[in-house]
VOTORKE-136800 format. One line per field, with one value per residue (C-alpha): x, y, z; residue number from 0; residue in three letters. Coordinates in pm, 1 decimal. Example, Ala and Ser with C-alpha at 12.3 -4.5 7.8 and 13.67 -1.06 7.14 Angstrom:
BEGIN
x	(1230.0, 1367.0);
y	(-450.0, -106.0);
z	(780.0, 714.0);
pos	(0, 1);
code	(ALA, SER);
//
This chain:
BEGIN
x	(6516.8, 6720.7, 6672.6, 6974.3, 7024.1, 7324.2, 7236.9, 7441.5, 9589.1, 9341.6, 9307.4, 9303.9, 9665.0, 9773.5, 9633.7, 9825.0, 10145.6, 10098.0, 10161.4, 10525.2, 10693.9, 11063.3, 11066.6, 11015.4, 11190.0, 10962.0, 10660.3, 10756.3, 10805.0, 10466.3, 10316.9, 10450.8, 10331.0, 9983.1, 9969.6, 10061.5, 9799.5, 9545.2, 9631.9, 9599.1, 9287.4, 9114.1, 9343.3, 9175.7, 9352.5, 9274.2, 9302.6, 9579.2, 9473.2, 9643.1, 9340.0, 9132.1, 9343.3, 9237.6, 9006.4, 9288.3, 9558.0, 9353.4, 9404.9, 9125.0, 8889.0, 9012.7, 9028.4, 8791.7, 8980.9, 8799.8, 8651.2, 8272.6, 8091.6, 7820.5, 7611.9, 7654.5, 7405.2, 7636.0, 7918.9, 7773.0, 7745.6, 8020.1, 8053.4, 8152.4, 8502.4, 8355.6, 8342.8, 8723.9, 8686.6, 8366.8, 8117.4, 7872.4, 7512.8, 7296.5, 6922.8, 6597.6, 6479.1, 6146.2, 6323.0, 6429.1, 6188.9, 6276.4, 6096.1, 6025.3, 5904.8, 5955.0, 5600.4, 5682.6, 6001.4, 5808.0, 5545.2, 5816.2, 6021.2, 5744.3, 5898.0, 5636.7, 5609.4, 5979.4, 5931.3, 5622.8, 5812.5, 6091.1, 5834.2, 5668.9, 6007.0, 6079.8, 5737.3, 5760.0, 5780.1, 6079.4, 6401.9, 6375.9, 6644.4, 6524.9, 6824.2, 6831.5, 7159.5, 7183.1, 7492.5, 7508.8, 7773.5, 7903.6, 7913.4, 7569.8, 7413.8, 7538.3, 7457.8, 7247.2, 7064.1, 6794.5, 6959.2, 6967.8, 7145.5, 6882.5, 6606.6, 6753.8, 6855.1, 6512.6, 6515.3, 6871.3, 6787.5, 6477.8, 6635.8, 7011.2, 7056.8, 6882.6, 6967.5, 7308.5, 7378.3, 7718.4, 7850.0, 8127.7, 8389.1, 8637.2, 9000.6, 9081.1, 8891.6, 9122.0, 9337.9, 9319.0, 9114.6, 8838.9, 8830.7, 8821.8, 8576.9, 8216.1, 7914.7, 7782.2, 8129.7, 8303.8, 8125.3, 8305.9, 8622.1, 8456.0, 8152.3, 7958.1, 7744.7, 7620.0, 7240.4, 7137.7, 6826.6, 6790.1, 6486.5, 6544.0, 6631.8, 6530.6, 6747.4, 6682.5, 6974.9, 6934.2, 7092.6, 6811.8, 6835.3, 6546.3, 6447.0, 6103.4, 6187.9, 6312.5, 5962.8, 5777.3, 5939.9, 6309.7, 6366.0, 6613.4, 6661.3, 6574.3, 6589.0, 6425.6, 6588.8, 6325.3, 6405.2, 6772.7, 6926.5, 7286.8, 7287.1, 7125.4, 7391.9, 7666.9, 7533.4, 7464.6, 7829.5, 7939.7, 7731.7, 7864.1, 8221.7, 8188.9, 8000.2, 8291.0, 8534.6, 8287.7, 8203.1, 7925.6, 7645.6, 7572.3, 7250.2, 7389.3, 7468.6, 7842.0, 8037.9, 8289.2, 8513.9, 8474.8, 8714.0, 9051.1, 8977.6, 9195.2, 9014.8, 8931.1, 9050.7, 9246.4, 9447.6, 9716.4, 9561.1, 9764.6, 9690.9, 9319.8, 9297.7, 9490.0, 9253.8, 8947.5, 9075.3, 9125.7, 8783.1, 8597.9, 8808.7, 8762.0, 8386.8, 8429.1, 8681.0, 8499.9, 8171.1, 8349.9, 8498.7, 8159.7, 7991.9, 8265.2, 8226.9, 7849.0, 7886.6, 8122.6, 7902.1, 7589.9, 7718.0, 8047.1, 7975.0, 8072.7, 7714.7, 7493.5, 7139.2, 6850.8, 6579.0, 6351.8, 6612.6, 6661.8, 6287.6, 6256.5, 6529.1, 6315.7, 6501.9, 6233.1, 6447.8, 6455.9, 6787.8, 6942.3, 6901.0, 7026.4, 7357.5, 7423.7, 7772.8, 7828.6, 8076.0, 8245.8, 8448.1, 8639.3, 8949.3, 9035.5, 9094.3, 9253.5, 8945.7, 8874.5, 8652.9, 8371.8, 8621.6, 8794.4, 8467.8, 8318.1, 8628.1, 8652.8, 8287.5, 8337.5, 8659.7, 8514.1, 8182.0, 8208.3, 8116.5, 7740.2, 7678.7, 7481.2, 7557.8, 7297.4, 7466.6, 7289.4, 7403.2, 7238.2, 7570.9, 7760.4, 8124.8, 8285.8, 8639.8, 8906.1, 8940.4, 8567.8, 8561.5, 8860.8, 8689.1, 8360.0, 8539.3, 8799.7, 8613.9, 8367.6, 8021.2, 7742.1, 7668.0, 7357.7, 7436.9, 7147.3, 7210.4, 7009.5, 6908.9, 6992.4, 6630.0, 6614.4, 6958.3, 6929.1, 7121.0, 6899.7, 6781.8, 7007.3, 7135.2, 7492.0, 7771.9, 7573.7, 7331.6, 7609.2, 7668.5, 7414.4, 7600.5, 7929.0, 7777.7, 7661.1, 8017.8, 8154.3, 7881.7, 7965.2, 8335.9, 8262.1, 8017.7, 8282.5, 8527.6, 8267.4, 8221.7, 8593.5, 8645.8, 8350.2, 8175.3, 7827.6, 7661.4, 7819.7, 7811.3, 7489.3, 7404.6, 7046.6, 6906.3, 6627.8, 6353.0, 6030.7, 5836.4, 5853.9, 6095.5, 6467.5, 6684.4, 6918.1, 6922.9, 7254.9, 7366.4, 7426.7, 7243.6, 7441.3, 7281.3, 7498.1, 7536.4, 7220.7, 7009.7, 6706.4, 6714.2, 6985.9, 7162.3, 7347.5, 7280.4, 7474.1, 7258.3, 7350.0, 7515.2, 7810.3, 7781.3, 8083.8, 8254.2, 8574.4, 8411.9, 8250.7, 8579.1, 8824.5, 8657.6, 8334.3, 8233.4, 8018.5, 7838.5, 7633.6, 7546.6, 7593.0, 7286.1, 7344.9, 7034.3, 6936.8, 6567.7, 6373.6, 6105.8, 6366.8, 6552.2, 6221.0, 6183.0, 6527.3, 6455.4, 6129.2, 6308.6, 6565.4, 6301.6, 6090.1, 6383.8, 6506.0, 6158.3, 6159.6, 6476.5, 6584.6, 6891.1, 7177.0, 7302.4, 7509.3, 7186.0, 7125.7, 7410.4, 7267.5, 6961.8, 6947.9, 6954.9, 7285.3, 7473.1, 7761.1, 7919.8, 8291.8, 8375.6, 8202.0, 8411.3, 8728.4, 8641.4, 8499.0, 8836.1, 8954.3, 8654.4, 8518.5, 8675.7, 8469.2, 8112.5);
y	(7332.8, 7568.5, 7850.8, 7970.1, 8202.6, 8311.9, 8568.0, 8759.5, 8146.8, 7955.1, 7582.1, 7522.5, 7636.5, 7437.9, 7127.6, 7197.8, 7259.9, 6919.1, 6771.5, 6887.2, 6629.1, 6676.0, 7032.6, 7250.4, 7547.5, 7547.4, 7488.8, 7783.7, 8005.5, 7911.4, 7966.4, 8321.1, 8384.5, 8255.8, 8477.7, 8776.6, 8686.4, 8656.0, 9000.4, 9151.2, 8965.0, 9287.2, 9315.3, 9212.2, 8919.7, 8622.3, 8295.1, 8060.1, 7763.4, 7550.1, 7620.6, 7403.7, 7109.4, 7164.1, 6860.2, 6638.2, 6781.9, 6791.0, 6498.1, 6269.3, 6380.2, 6321.4, 5949.3, 5789.8, 5666.9, 5331.4, 5130.9, 5132.9, 4835.8, 4664.0, 4642.2, 5011.3, 5256.8, 5544.3, 5419.1, 5413.9, 5765.8, 5934.1, 6239.3, 6047.3, 6200.1, 6510.6, 6321.7, 6334.1, 6707.2, 6744.5, 6529.9, 6328.8, 6310.7, 6037.4, 6116.6, 6008.7, 6237.5, 6262.9, 6496.4, 6739.9, 7003.3, 7261.6, 7595.5, 7814.0, 8156.0, 8424.9, 8356.5, 7990.6, 8098.5, 8344.6, 8090.4, 7849.6, 8116.6, 8276.9, 8345.5, 8577.8, 8334.2, 8359.1, 8616.9, 8439.7, 8108.5, 8267.5, 8419.2, 8080.9, 7919.9, 8172.5, 8120.9, 7740.1, 7553.8, 7357.0, 7499.5, 7543.7, 7440.4, 7685.9, 7873.8, 8137.9, 8210.2, 8481.3, 8539.5, 8859.9, 9069.0, 9357.4, 9617.1, 9538.3, 9480.2, 9814.7, 10034.2, 10345.0, 10443.9, 10177.4, 9846.5, 9479.0, 9554.3, 9798.8, 9558.8, 9267.7, 9456.6, 9428.9, 9052.1, 9028.2, 9245.9, 9042.7, 8699.7, 8738.2, 8372.8, 8231.5, 8470.7, 8512.2, 8772.8, 8746.6, 9008.4, 8887.5, 9152.7, 9076.9, 9104.0, 9280.1, 9595.1, 9749.0, 10049.7, 10355.9, 10168.2, 10106.0, 10472.5, 10610.1, 10384.3, 10498.9, 10279.1, 10071.2, 10074.8, 9913.0, 9581.6, 9545.9, 9453.2, 9131.3, 9014.8, 8724.3, 8614.8, 8270.4, 8225.0, 7924.4, 7904.0, 7631.1, 7529.1, 7226.2, 6946.9, 7125.6, 7348.0, 7601.5, 7677.7, 7981.2, 8290.1, 8502.8, 8748.6, 8822.0, 9168.5, 9246.9, 9215.7, 8858.5, 8764.1, 8937.7, 9022.2, 8928.8, 8591.7, 8359.5, 7984.9, 7786.8, 7424.7, 7285.1, 6987.0, 6857.8, 6643.2, 6603.3, 6607.1, 6537.1, 6817.2, 7053.7, 6961.3, 7038.3, 7383.0, 7455.1, 7384.6, 7592.1, 7893.7, 7852.9, 7838.1, 8156.4, 8312.4, 8236.0, 8427.3, 8715.6, 9009.8, 8945.1, 9201.3, 9311.1, 9444.6, 9800.6, 9787.4, 9739.9, 9440.8, 9207.5, 8926.6, 8574.9, 8509.1, 8396.1, 8495.6, 8738.0, 9061.3, 9056.4, 9407.9, 9523.0, 9206.2, 9041.6, 8952.2, 8635.4, 8504.0, 8576.3, 8402.8, 8101.3, 8067.9, 8110.5, 7849.4, 7598.0, 7665.1, 7617.2, 7327.6, 7144.1, 7149.7, 7023.8, 6753.0, 6625.2, 6601.8, 6426.3, 6173.6, 6119.0, 6052.9, 5813.3, 5618.0, 5613.5, 5497.1, 5215.5, 5106.5, 5105.4, 4941.7, 4771.0, 4594.4, 4227.1, 4149.9, 4342.4, 4378.1, 4270.0, 4523.0, 4340.0, 4364.5, 4733.3, 4799.8, 4601.5, 4818.0, 5123.8, 5266.5, 5334.7, 5554.9, 5447.5, 5383.8, 5706.5, 5795.8, 6154.5, 6287.1, 6631.5, 6786.0, 7121.4, 7334.7, 7610.8, 7898.8, 8131.9, 8231.7, 8488.4, 8187.3, 7976.9, 7753.8, 7694.8, 7387.5, 7534.5, 7669.0, 7330.4, 7138.5, 7388.7, 7396.0, 7017.0, 6981.6, 7224.4, 7051.6, 6701.9, 6774.9, 6557.0, 6631.2, 6615.3, 6714.9, 7033.2, 7285.4, 7545.7, 7818.4, 8121.3, 8428.5, 8757.7, 8934.8, 8812.3, 8860.7, 8516.8, 8468.3, 8423.0, 8055.8, 7991.4, 8178.9, 7980.7, 7654.0, 7751.6, 7855.1, 7578.4, 7262.5, 7032.4, 7057.6, 7280.3, 7587.0, 7799.2, 8091.9, 8291.2, 8642.3, 8948.0, 9195.4, 9554.4, 9623.4, 9338.8, 9401.5, 9486.9, 9812.7, 9934.2, 10289.8, 10333.1, 10680.3, 10791.6, 10566.5, 10250.9, 10334.1, 10264.0, 9908.5, 9747.4, 9913.9, 9773.9, 9423.8, 9484.7, 9580.5, 9259.1, 9056.8, 9210.3, 9136.9, 8774.1, 8740.0, 8881.0, 8616.2, 8343.3, 8468.2, 8507.9, 8143.9, 8029.3, 7885.6, 8041.6, 7700.9, 7554.6, 7857.1, 8055.6, 8361.3, 8436.9, 8738.5, 8711.4, 8971.7, 9008.2, 9329.9, 9471.2, 9203.3, 9178.3, 8869.9, 8720.9, 8347.1, 8169.8, 7811.6, 7529.9, 7228.3, 6945.7, 6717.5, 6421.0, 6336.6, 6175.3, 6269.6, 6497.8, 6549.2, 6691.5, 6461.8, 6738.1, 7094.2, 7357.6, 7589.6, 7852.2, 8192.0, 8204.6, 8415.3, 8255.5, 8596.4, 8734.4, 8843.1, 8503.3, 8323.3, 8560.6, 8805.9, 8681.4, 8390.4, 8160.6, 7828.2, 7618.9, 7253.1, 7007.1, 6785.9, 6461.0, 6249.5, 5928.4, 5985.7, 6074.1, 6273.1, 6500.1, 6530.3, 6640.3, 6905.2, 7042.9, 7035.5, 7226.7, 7482.6, 7536.6, 7557.2, 7804.2, 8043.2, 8008.8, 8045.7, 8410.6, 8485.1, 8588.8, 8466.6, 8716.1, 8799.3, 9075.4, 9268.7, 9270.1, 9514.3, 9757.6, 9820.7, 10159.5, 9995.1, 9825.6, 10142.9, 10186.4, 10524.3, 10561.6, 10634.3, 10312.4, 10112.8, 10275.0, 10223.2, 9867.9, 9683.9, 9873.6, 9792.6, 9462.1, 9266.2, 9459.3, 9394.2);
z	(21031.9, 20821.3, 20576.7, 20380.8, 20086.8, 19887.6, 19625.4, 19443.9, 18327.2, 18085.8, 18139.1, 17762.3, 17725.6, 18028.5, 17860.5, 17538.9, 17735.9, 17893.2, 17548.5, 17560.6, 17787.2, 17846.1, 17713.8, 18023.1, 17865.1, 17563.2, 17783.6, 18004.3, 17698.9, 17556.6, 17899.6, 17913.2, 17558.1, 17641.5, 17951.0, 17738.5, 17480.1, 17761.3, 17896.0, 17549.1, 17445.4, 17349.1, 17044.7, 16721.7, 16561.4, 16341.8, 16528.9, 16424.7, 16209.4, 16475.8, 16691.2, 16461.5, 16577.6, 16940.4, 16952.5, 16824.0, 17049.9, 17368.8, 17605.1, 17709.1, 17982.9, 18340.2, 18407.9, 18654.0, 18958.9, 18967.4, 18679.4, 18649.8, 18794.2, 18595.2, 18914.2, 18985.1, 18830.2, 18928.7, 18710.0, 18363.4, 18222.6, 18023.0, 18250.6, 18562.1, 18539.2, 18704.6, 19035.0, 19044.1, 19113.8, 19315.1, 19505.1, 19294.7, 19416.3, 19265.2, 19286.5, 19131.1, 18850.8, 19035.0, 19281.3, 19006.7, 18874.6, 18610.9, 18648.6, 18349.8, 18465.3, 18730.9, 18851.6, 18920.9, 19095.1, 19310.9, 19411.9, 19520.1, 19696.1, 19902.8, 20241.4, 20389.0, 20677.5, 20772.8, 21048.3, 21185.6, 21183.2, 21385.8, 21621.7, 21678.4, 21738.4, 22014.3, 22174.8, 22161.5, 22490.2, 22366.9, 22218.7, 21842.2, 21596.1, 21328.0, 21188.0, 20916.0, 20735.9, 20469.4, 20255.9, 20052.2, 19883.5, 20093.8, 19815.8, 19672.0, 20010.5, 20145.9, 19846.2, 19920.3, 20237.8, 20194.7, 20119.6, 20209.9, 20537.2, 20658.4, 20550.9, 20745.2, 21059.0, 21233.1, 21181.9, 21313.3, 21614.5, 21709.8, 21661.8, 21720.4, 21817.8, 21513.1, 21228.8, 21068.7, 20798.2, 20629.3, 20386.4, 20155.8, 20077.8, 19801.4, 19915.9, 19587.7, 19692.2, 19949.8, 20034.3, 19813.6, 19553.2, 19809.3, 19906.7, 19552.2, 19366.2, 19416.8, 19487.6, 19197.0, 19039.9, 19337.6, 19277.8, 18943.1, 19135.0, 19249.6, 19441.5, 19590.5, 19295.1, 19406.1, 19388.2, 19596.4, 19816.0, 20079.9, 20280.2, 20504.1, 20258.0, 19937.2, 19717.1, 19439.9, 19206.0, 18983.3, 18837.8, 18983.1, 19269.8, 19505.3, 19383.7, 19236.3, 18866.3, 18911.8, 19030.6, 18748.7, 18414.4, 18424.9, 18258.5, 18426.5, 18481.0, 18792.8, 18908.6, 19223.0, 19395.2, 19633.2, 19935.6, 19844.0, 20191.3, 20086.7, 19829.1, 20080.1, 20334.9, 20083.0, 19995.0, 20362.4, 20435.4, 20134.4, 20241.9, 20597.6, 20467.1, 20258.7, 20549.2, 20782.3, 20558.3, 20523.7, 20748.7, 21002.5, 21025.8, 21382.4, 21530.6, 21536.3, 21159.4, 21215.9, 21084.5, 21244.6, 21129.1, 21266.3, 21554.9, 21423.0, 21061.8, 20864.1, 20771.6, 20397.5, 20313.4, 20620.2, 20675.7, 20463.8, 20129.6, 20069.5, 20418.7, 20379.0, 20039.3, 20168.1, 20465.2, 20240.9, 19994.9, 20275.7, 20426.7, 20095.3, 19965.7, 20296.1, 20228.2, 19870.9, 19958.3, 20266.5, 20073.0, 19788.6, 20031.4, 20197.9, 19864.9, 19753.8, 20078.7, 20044.0, 19684.4, 19789.3, 20077.2, 19862.8, 19545.1, 19624.2, 19952.4, 19978.1, 20076.4, 19836.2, 19964.9, 19750.4, 19671.1, 19918.0, 20193.5, 20121.6, 20132.6, 20456.2, 20607.2, 20536.8, 20237.1, 19976.1, 19752.1, 19386.6, 19218.2, 19087.1, 18721.6, 18759.9, 18894.1, 19038.4, 19043.5, 19221.3, 19024.4, 19223.0, 19076.7, 19310.9, 19117.4, 19384.3, 19611.9, 19332.2, 19302.2, 18931.2, 18922.2, 18712.0, 18458.1, 18425.2, 18381.9, 18136.2, 17916.9, 17920.9, 17819.4, 17528.5, 17422.7, 17432.0, 17257.2, 16948.0, 16589.1, 16554.9, 16916.3, 16979.8, 17252.5, 17341.9, 17544.2, 17685.1, 17873.9, 17959.4, 17911.8, 17605.6, 17694.0, 17670.3, 17796.0, 17531.9, 17624.6, 17579.0, 17246.4, 17121.9, 17209.1, 17044.5, 16725.5, 16723.5, 16822.0, 16645.2, 16799.2, 16669.0, 16882.0, 16921.7, 17150.0, 17295.6, 17423.2, 17513.5, 17245.6, 17351.9, 17446.6, 17701.9, 17848.8, 18219.0, 18161.7, 17874.8, 17944.2, 18248.3, 18331.8, 18276.1, 18158.6, 18251.8, 17970.2, 17719.1, 17844.2, 17603.6, 17316.0, 17447.5, 17441.8, 17083.3, 16992.3, 17148.5, 16974.9, 16636.5, 16680.4, 16762.8, 16472.2, 16237.7, 16353.3, 16300.1, 15943.2, 15873.5, 15973.5, 15765.4, 16069.6, 16020.6, 15975.7, 16288.7, 16523.4, 16533.4, 16743.1, 16847.7, 17031.4, 17288.8, 17270.3, 17467.9, 17506.3, 17858.9, 17981.0, 18052.8, 17999.5, 18260.0, 18176.4, 18166.3, 18125.4, 17880.5, 17737.8, 17574.5, 17312.4, 17219.0, 16849.0, 16716.9, 17020.4, 17014.3, 17393.2, 17621.6, 17866.6, 18053.4, 18158.0, 18351.7, 18561.3, 18818.7, 18848.2, 18599.1, 18282.0, 18104.3, 18103.7, 18251.8, 18577.0, 18632.9, 18572.6, 18738.8, 18978.7, 19135.0, 19357.4, 19143.4, 19175.6, 18938.9, 18908.1, 18626.5, 18595.9, 18407.9, 18353.6, 18180.1, 18252.1, 17939.6, 18125.0, 18285.1, 17956.0, 17805.1, 18078.7, 17998.1, 17624.4, 17671.7, 17887.7, 17613.8, 17339.9, 17537.0, 17566.6, 17207.7, 17057.0, 17168.1, 16972.1, 16625.6, 16437.4, 16412.0, 16061.8, 15908.0, 15854.4, 16231.4, 16283.4, 16028.2, 16247.5, 16427.0, 16771.4, 16683.7, 16595.7, 16841.6, 16908.6, 16845.8, 17210.2, 17318.7, 17068.7, 17205.1, 17570.9, 17547.5, 17523.6, 17831.9, 18052.4, 17915.8, 18201.0, 18457.2, 18336.3);
pos	(0, 1, 2, 3, 4, 5, 6, 7, 8, 9, 10, 11, 12, 13, 14, 15, 16, 17, 18, 19, 20, 21, 22, 23, 24, 25, 26, 27, 28, 29, 30, 31, 32, 33, 34, 35, 36, 37, 38, 39, 40, 41, 42, 43, 44, 45, 46, 47, 48, 49, 50, 51, 52, 53, 54, 55, 56, 57, 58, 59, 60, 61, 62, 63, 64, 65, 66, 67, 68, 69, 70, 71, 72, 73, 74, 75, 76, 77, 78, 79, 80, 81, 82, 83, 84, 85, 86, 87, 88, 89, 90, 91, 92, 93, 94, 95, 96, 97, 98, 99, 100, 101, 102, 103, 104, 105, 106, 107, 108, 109, 110, 111, 112, 113, 114, 115, 116, 117, 118, 119, 120, 121, 122, 123, 124, 125, 126, 127, 128, 129, 130, 131, 132, 133, 134, 135, 136, 137, 138, 139, 140, 141, 142, 143, 144, 145, 146, 147, 148, 149, 150, 151, 152, 153, 154, 155, 156, 157, 158, 159, 160, 161, 162, 163, 164, 165, 166, 167, 168, 169, 170, 171, 172, 173, 174, 175, 176, 177, 178, 179, 180, 181, 182, 183, 184, 185, 186, 187, 188, 189, 190, 191, 192, 193, 194, 195, 196, 197, 198, 199, 200, 201, 202, 203, 204, 205, 206, 207, 208, 209, 210, 211, 212, 213, 214, 215, 216, 217, 218, 219, 220, 221, 222, 223, 224, 225, 226, 227, 228, 229, 230, 231, 232, 233, 234, 235, 236, 237, 238, 239, 240, 241, 242, 243, 244, 245, 246, 247, 248, 249, 250, 251, 252, 253, 254, 255, 256, 257, 258, 259, 260, 261, 262, 263, 264, 265, 266, 267, 268, 269, 270, 271, 272, 273, 274, 275, 276, 277, 278, 279, 280, 281, 282, 283, 284, 285, 286, 287, 288, 289, 290, 291, 292, 293, 294, 295, 296, 297, 298, 299, 300, 301, 302, 303, 304, 305, 306, 307, 308, 309, 310, 311, 312, 313, 314, 315, 316, 317, 318, 319, 320, 321, 322, 323, 324, 325, 326, 327, 328, 329, 330, 331, 332, 333, 334, 335, 336, 337, 338, 339, 340, 341, 342, 343, 344, 345, 346, 347, 348, 349, 350, 351, 352, 353, 354, 355, 356, 357, 358, 359, 360, 361, 362, 363, 364, 365, 366, 367, 368, 369, 370, 371, 372, 373, 374, 375, 376, 377, 378, 379, 380, 381, 382, 383, 384, 385, 386, 387, 388, 389, 390, 391, 392, 393, 394, 395, 396, 397, 398, 399, 400, 401, 402, 403, 404, 405, 406, 407, 408, 409, 410, 411, 412, 413, 414, 415, 416, 417, 418, 419, 420, 421, 422, 423, 424, 425, 426, 427, 428, 429, 430, 431, 432, 433, 434, 435, 436, 437, 438, 439, 440, 441, 442, 443, 444, 445, 446, 447, 448, 449, 450, 451, 452, 453, 454, 455, 456, 457, 458, 459, 460, 461, 462, 463, 464, 465, 466, 467, 468, 469, 470, 471, 472, 473, 474, 475, 476, 477, 478, 479, 480, 481, 482, 483, 484, 485, 486, 487, 488, 489, 490, 491, 492, 493, 494, 495, 496, 497, 498, 499, 500, 501, 502, 503, 504, 505, 506, 507, 508, 509, 510, 511, 512, 513, 514, 515, 516, 517, 518, 519, 520, 521, 522, 523, 524, 525, 526, 527, 528);
code	(ALA, ARG, VAL, MET, ALA, ALA, ALA, ALA, GLY, PRO, VAL, PHE, TRP, ARG, ARG, LEU, LEU, GLY, LEU, LEU, PRO, GLY, ARG, PRO, GLY, LEU, ALA, ALA, LEU, LEU, GLY, ARG, LEU, SER, ASP, ARG, LEU, GLY, ARG, ASN, GLN, ASP, ARG, ARG, ARG, ARG, ARG, SER, PRO, TRP, LEU, LEU, LEU, ALA, PRO, LEU, LEU, SER, PRO, ALA, VAL, PRO, GLN, VAL, THR, SER, PRO, PRO, CYS, CYS, LEU, CYS, PRO, GLU, GLY, VAL, HIS, ARG, PHE, GLN, TRP, ILE, ARG, ASN, LEU, VAL, PRO, GLU, PHE, GLY, VAL, SER, SER, SER, HIS, VAL, ARG, VAL, LEU, SER, SER, PRO, ALA, GLU, PHE, PHE, GLU, LEU, MET, LYS, VAL, ASP, CYS, LEU, GLU, SER, ALA, LEU, GLU, LYS, SER, VAL, GLN, ALA, LYS, PHE, PRO, SER, ASP, LEU, LYS, VAL, SER, ILE, LEU, LEU, ASP, PHE, THR, ARG, GLY, SER, ARG, GLY, ARG, LYS, ASN, SER, ARG, THR, MET, LEU, LEU, PRO, LEU, LEU, GLN, ARG, PHE, PRO, GLU, GLN, VAL, ARG, VAL, SER, LEU, PHE, HIS, THR, PRO, ASN, LEU, ARG, GLY, LEU, LEU, ARG, LEU, LEU, ILE, PRO, GLU, ARG, LEU, ASN, GLU, THR, ILE, GLY, LEU, GLN, HIS, ILE, LYS, VAL, TYR, LEU, PHE, ASP, ASN, SER, VAL, ILE, LEU, SER, GLY, ALA, ASN, LEU, SER, ASP, SER, TYR, PHE, THR, ASN, ARG, GLN, ASP, ARG, TYR, VAL, PHE, LEU, GLN, ASP, CYS, ALA, GLU, ILE, ALA, ASP, PHE, PHE, THR, GLU, LEU, VAL, ASP, ALA, VAL, GLY, ASP, VAL, SER, LEU, GLN, LEU, GLN, GLY, ASP, ASP, THR, VAL, GLN, VAL, VAL, ASP, GLY, MET, VAL, HIS, PRO, TYR, LYS, GLY, ASP, ARG, ALA, ALA, TYR, CYS, LYS, ALA, ALA, ASN, LYS, ARG, VAL, MET, ASP, VAL, ILE, ASN, SER, ALA, ARG, THR, ARG, GLN, GLN, MET, LEU, HIS, ALA, GLN, THR, PHE, HIS, SER, ASP, SER, LEU, LEU, THR, GLN, GLU, ASP, THR, ALA, ALA, ALA, GLY, ASP, GLN, ARG, PRO, ALA, PRO, ASP, THR, TRP, ILE, TYR, PRO, LEU, ILE, GLN, MET, ASN, THR, PHE, GLU, ILE, GLN, ILE, ASP, GLU, ILE, VAL, THR, GLU, THR, LEU, LEU, THR, GLU, ALA, GLU, ARG, GLY, ALA, LYS, VAL, TYR, LEU, THR, THR, GLY, TYR, PHE, ASN, LEU, THR, GLN, ALA, TYR, MET, ASP, LEU, VAL, LEU, GLY, THR, ARG, ALA, GLU, TYR, GLN, ILE, LEU, LEU, ALA, SER, PRO, GLU, VAL, ASN, GLY, PHE, PHE, GLY, ALA, LYS, GLY, VAL, ALA, GLY, ALA, ILE, PRO, ALA, ALA, TYR, VAL, HIS, ILE, GLU, ARG, GLN, PHE, TYR, SER, GLU, VAL, CYS, SER, LEU, GLY, GLN, GLN, GLU, ARG, VAL, GLN, LEU, GLN, GLU, TYR, TRP, ARG, ARG, GLY, TRP, THR, PHE, HIS, ALA, LYS, GLY, LEU, TRP, LEU, TYR, LEU, ALA, GLY, SER, SER, LEU, PRO, CYS, LEU, THR, LEU, ILE, GLY, SER, PRO, ASN, PHE, GLY, TYR, ARG, SER, VAL, HIS, ARG, ASP, LEU, GLU, ALA, GLN, ILE, ALA, ILE, VAL, THR, GLU, ASN, ARG, ALA, LEU, GLN, GLN, GLN, LEU, HIS, GLN, GLU, GLN, GLU, GLN, LEU, TYR, LEU, ARG, SER, GLY, VAL, VAL, SER, SER, ALA, THR, PHE, GLU, GLU, PRO, SER, ARG, GLN, VAL, LYS, LEU, TRP, VAL, LYS, ILE, VAL, THR, PRO, LEU, ILE, LYS, ASN, PHE, PHE);
//
């Protein structure tokens, strides 16, 4: 038994540079120019009309390594190229359940029995295999006198052989910087942001943490993968891998590194990042190889079993109609899988397709903004109104963060209008009295379809921090099952029904007035929140 929890250079240009064969000097020059543009992305500028040619200039999606087989249900959907990057898990849609509210999330997440389960395992006559592994961020988990560390210490002290608490510490927070930056601000340098909850063979992927508001009045997204052993094994290995490169909490509230591991902020940064990259990529690549072998054995054997033979052998699982792809983003360790897949999806969305994109913190990277404004699909982007922003009403400088997001939103809306894209790109603001908004993700509706065939769900916010600073994970769910597509559609509708369309009049409202100092400071700090 196992219980695990993990809570808390743009590809687009590289693709365009790939269209310049035989001109390495020009490619290098454009590369340096693009890097400079990326570093100065806060400068206001009109986008080049060349950007509108992005869909024509971009190469085809990554090619599938082997041609699809007509006998193979895992080789027929148009997003199978993702399995060139990550493992592909084929499941029945009956194992996938989309949750819609914090109350549902809480009912599914109830872990009041965790301590009693550990107690019973100790008292059992036979050795128990119950293990509890918890992965948190060091800065968030250590903040204040009462924190996640102090809460978990009694459990760790009582069950030292069965409980593991790992605290990820970004290698970018070190030296004088670590000494000078105060609590709450130090997490802006980078943190462990993955939200995955594992119980035996079931997995919950979400953007939600495990604090009170996420169980009551903070709207997020959640998907429950029930009895999906291979997916649970993958995320178990991923949490273990990040745990191994993290600091280990001890019963006396000290921390230690795993034997043989480089210290994240005292050791050599390059050596630590290289070791972390290898540890995580080994998990991804080994799972990908396993799934490819399983796929070949199941669907490409010389002696294909009949359904009767399969049932007689005890395998009652229905043929997969849904495919799960784990997308990992750890730019600190040079792992950019989620970024590559997201940008490719946005680039390849054809004319007539609809993309519903939502984020609690609207601060898209320059690459994502360029793709939204320069490609062909229709976009409806849902973001938090100032009143449901998690920082609304906060004390001190943090209280100005909602205004900074309004400033970023207004700049983006102005660019939409200047390009004449108001019909194709629409902004909507979520509002609900007494609630805050933290939902993030994407739904893709192919041209001519009234239901989504793909969704992205997990921890990334599509902003600079998600892409460049934090450890993130989400899954792409591709499904051919109409009932599951209907679940995803209802989830999307339920969120968007509580929103209002943004227009120029929106920014004339009193709550949208941004002070001059916030406008001046926002470009300087937008990459930290």
